C-alpha positions in Angstrom: 22.8 10.7 59.2 23.8 7.0 58.6 21.0 5.2 56.2 19.5 2.2 57.3 17.8 0.5 55.3 16.0 -1.7 57.8 14.2 1.9 58.7 12.3 1.9 55.3 8.6 1.0 55.3 7.3 -1.7 53.2 5.7 0.8 50.7 9.1 2.3 50.2 11.0 -0.6 49.9 8.4 -1.6 46.9 8.7 2.2 45.4 12.5 1.4 45.5 12.5 -2.1 43.7 10.0 -0.3 41.5 12.9 1.7 40.5 15.9 -0.5 40.7 13.7 -2.5 37.9 13.2 0.3 35.8 16.4 1.7 35.7 17.6 -2.2 35.1 15.0 -2.2 32.0 16.6 1.1 30.8 19.0 -0.2 28.9 21.2 1.7 26.0 23.2 1.0 22.7 26.6 2.3 25.2 25.6 -0.7 27.5 26.6 -3.9 24.9 29.8 -4.6 24.9 32.4 -3.4 22.2 33.8 -7.5 21.3 36.3 -6.5 18.2 36.0 -5.3 14.9 34.6 -7.8 11.9 37.2 -6.5 10.0 37.2 -6.6 6.2 36.0 -8.7 3.3 34.6 -9.3 -0.3 32.3 -11.7 -1.0 29.0 -12.2 -3.5 25.4 -11.9 -2.7 22.8 -14.1 -3.8 22.2 -12.0 -6.9 25.9 -11.7 -7.7 26.6 -8.7 -6.5 29.7 -6.9 -4.7 29.4 -6.8 -1.2 32.0 -5.5 1.9 32.2 -4.7 5.2 32.2 -1.0 3.9 28.8 -2.1 2.0 27.3 -2.5 5.1 28.7 0.4 7.6 25.8 2.9 8.4 23.7 -0.5 8.9 22.9 -2.5 11.9 23.0 -6.2 11.1 22.7 -9.7 12.5 25.1 -12.3 11.0 25.6 -16.2 11.2 27.6 -18.6 8.9 26.0 -21.6 7.3 25.9 -23.9 4.3 22.8 -25.0 2.0 23.3 -28.6 2.4 24.1 -28.4 5.8 21.4 -31.3 7.7 21.5 -30.5 11.3 21.9 -27.1 12.7 21.5 -24.3 9.3 17.9 -25.0 8.7 17.9 -24.0 12.1 19.6 -21.3 12.2 17.8 -20.1 9.5 14.7 -20.0 10.6 16.1 -18.4 13.4 17.1 -15.5 11.0 13.4 -15.8 9.2 11.6 -15.4 12.5 14.0 -12.5 13.1 13.4 -10.4 10.2 9.7 -11.2 10.4 9.6 -9.9 14.2 11.8 -7.2 12.8 9.3 -5.6 10.2 6.9 -6.2 12.5 8.7 -3.8 15.1 9.9 -1.4 12.9 13.2 -2.5 13.6 16.4 -1.5 11.4 18.5 -5.2 11.2 19.6 -6.2 8.1 20.9 -10.2 8.1 24.0 -11.6 6.8 24.5 -15.1 6.0 28.1 -16.5 5.2 28.2 -19.8 3.5 30.9 -21.8 4.3 30.4 -24.0 1.4 31.2 -21.5 -0.8 32.4 -24.2 -3.6 28.6 -25.3 -4.3 26.5 -22.5 -2.6 27.1 -20.5 -5.9 25.0 -17.4 -6.5 21.8 -19.1 -7.7 22.0 -22.1 -5.2 21.6 -19.2 -2.9 19.0 -17.4 -4.2 16.9 -20.9 -4.1 17.8 -21.6 -0.5 16.4 -17.8 0.4 13.1 -18.7 -1.4 13.0 -21.9 0.3 12.8 -20.4 3.5 10.4 -17.2 2.7 13.6 -14.6 2.9 13.1 -11.0 2.0 15.7 -10.0 0.1 15.6 -6.5 0.6 17.2 -7.0 4.3 18.8 -10.1 4.3 21.8 -11.0 1.8 23.3 -14.5 1.5 27.3 -14.6 0.7 29.3 -16.7 -1.0 33.1 -16.6 -2.2 36.3 -17.7 -1.5 37.1 -19.9 0.7 40.1 -18.8 2.5 38.3 -15.5 2.9 34.5 -16.4 4.4 37.5 -19.0 7.0 39.3 -15.3 8.1 35.8 -13.7 8.3 34.8 -16.3 10.9 37.8 -16.5 12.5 39.7 -13.8 12.8 36.1 -11.4 12.3 33.8 -13.0 13.8 36.0 -15.3 16.4 33.8 -18.2 15.6 35.3 -21.4 14.4 35.6 -22.8 11.7 36.8 -26.3 11.0 37.2 -28.8 8.0 36.3 -28.9 4.4 33.3 -30.2 2.2 33.8 -33.9 2.1 30.4 -35.5 0.6 29.2 -38.4 2.1 30.6 -37.2 5.8 28.6 -36.0 8.5 27.8 -32.0 8.7 29.8 -32.8 5.1 32.8 -32.2 6.8 32.4 -28.7 8.3 32.0 -27.7 11.4 31.3 -23.6 12.4 29.2 -21.6 14.7 25.5 -21.4 15.4 25.6 -17.9 17.2 23.7 -14.9 15.4 26.3 -12.2 15.6 25.0 -8.7 16.2 27.2 -5.9 14.1 26.8 -2.4 14.7 27.5 0.3 11.6 31.0 0.9 12.3 31.6 -2.7 12.1 31.8 -3.6 15.7 30.1 -6.6 17.5 28.4 -6.2 20.0 27.0 -9.4 21.5 26.7 -13.1 20.3 23.0 -14.8 20.6 22.0 -18.8 20.7 19.9 -19.9 18.1 18.6 -22.5 20.6 16.9 -20.0 23.1 14.0 -18.5 22.2 15.1 -15.7 25.4 18.3 -15.0 23.5 16.6 -14.2 19.8 13.9 -11.5 21.8 17.3 -9.9 23.3 19.2 -9.7 19.8 16.3 -7.9 18.3 15.9 -5.3 21.6 19.7 -4.9 21.3 19.5 -4.2 17.8 16.7 -1.4 18.1 19.0 0.3 20.8 21.7 0.0 18.1 19.7 2.1 15.4 
């Protein structure tokens, strides 16, 4: 016996539409793409402690690249991360935040600490990392697949540095599970939902 959708009543169609919407809303961690592993890195946080990819193993985290002297996109990225941190705390979501400085020669641990305080960052779940520029570059380009170009040049637009502005969601195995545009509210909301799936 063949199925004829034209024979369904309005009530049946409404019920089917509701079931489809419900099924579409029941996302699981396995529904999120696997976009490559961030690989290994060894850097230093705002307190001078070593941080490696292994330090973050077993934790869900969202990463971004920035630098404290950035006059344009970085303040927005950092504000978005602070909003994300506040929303995660309110929802009970377990997600760590990691900000990688692309200007490590200037962004020493003490500079990063002052920057974190300026933005009201809760350092219990947010690390600001600095270290060797080549390690940061490799981590950005090869690990996160985000472009990082130029070198710090005082007086130049963007200080001569250009980097990705997405937040990147990483699972407990170091696998990238999503990229999210910091310019869009809906993307930030989706990041938090996806992080909760992984947690």
